[in-house]
N, C-alpha and C positions, 0 to 999 in steps of 0.2 A: 877634047870633052865629045869629039863625034865618035870616040870609041865606045861611051858607055850606053849599055843597053837598057832599055826600058821594060823589055819583055825577056823572059827565060835568064834571070839574072840566078845568081849560085843560091841565094836564099829561098828563091821561089821554087827552082828546080828540087831542092833537098825537101821542101815541105810537101810539094807535090808528089815525090815518090813515096813519102812516109803514109801520106794519104790513101793513095792508091792501094799501096800495101795492107792497109787497115781496110780495104774495101769499099772505100768511096769513089765516086764515079764524077767526073766533072768536065765541063766546058771550059776552055780557054778563051780568055780575052774576048767573051761575047759581045760584039757590036751592037746588039740589041738591048742590052741592058748599060743602064748609066754607069760612067766612068770605065767602062769595060773591064770589070774585074779580073784580077789574074785567075781567079778559079769561080767559075759559077756552078750551084749545085741546084739544077732547077728543079728536081724532084724534093728537096728541102728548102726550097725559095731562100737559098742562102747565097753569099756572095764573100768571097774571101779576098782581101787587097794585102800584099807583102809589100810594105814601105820601106824604102831605104831611109836611113835614120839623117843623112847629109838632106837628100832632095826634098824630103817633107819636114826639116826642121826639127826633129824629135829633140827633145830634153835628155840626152844622154851622151855617154862618153864619145860616141862615134860622130858626134856632131860638133864642128867646131867652124864658126863663119871664116871665111878665107880671110887673111888680112890685105890683099891686094882687090881692087873693086868691091869694096866693102858695100856700098851702095846699090852695087849691080847686083850681087847676089842676095842681099838683105830683101831687094824687091822680088827678085825670082821665087825665093823660098817662102816669102809670104803670099805671092799668087798663087803657090802649089796648095799652101794651106787652105787658102780660100775657096780654092776649086775642091780639094776634099771636103769641106763643109758643103757646097752644093751638091756635091756627088751622092753624100749620104744622106740629105735632105730628099733628094729625088729617089733615091733608093725606098726610104722609109715612105714616100709618098706612095708608090707603087707596090707597096706592100714586100719587099724584098728584105730580108735581115742581112747585117753585114758585120763581118769580123775583119780587125785590123792586127795583121800579125807584123811586128817591128822586126828590123834587120837584125838589132841588137839582142833580141831573144831567141833567134837561132844562131848567132855568132857568140852568145852567151859563155859563160863559166863550163868547162868542162866538154869532153868529145859526145855525151849523152844529150847536151842541150837541144840539140835538134830534135830528138825522139819524145822529149819532155813536152816541146812546143805542139809537136804533130799529134800527142795524147791530149793536150788541152784544147787544141784546133777540133780534136774528132768528139771530145766530149760536148765543146759548144754546139757542132754541127747535130748533135744528137739533142740537143736541149731545145728549148722552145724560145730562149731568150732572143731578144730583138738585135741587139748589139753587142758588141764584145771587143776587146783589145788585149792583146798579148804583147806584153813589154818585157824588155831586159831587166836583169838585177841592177 
């Protein structure tokens, strides 16, 4: 498990590159923003999180609770989910908009899935919506 990265994961890099190509500029893992979002867009007052489906217990085909040490993993994933809710509340309290992009959306069906996700994220960034979520099929 020590080899699992929390920053600069493949789904995060794919989304970052696509948004940069679309003209968006961002700060990475800003320590001054609650939750240290994967990408922060201070000019747009927006934070983007790219969540791994396993680590955040997403209800998709990429999440399956391990059959060994089930109690440990369930507690860990539950703590991650609880922390996510606290972070989102703090962001809203401080006036930040937030978008959650799930790994399954980027790894979704077809090779053009990352481009579609980036386009949806770009549309959200341009909008005035307070929250957003991009999920896989």
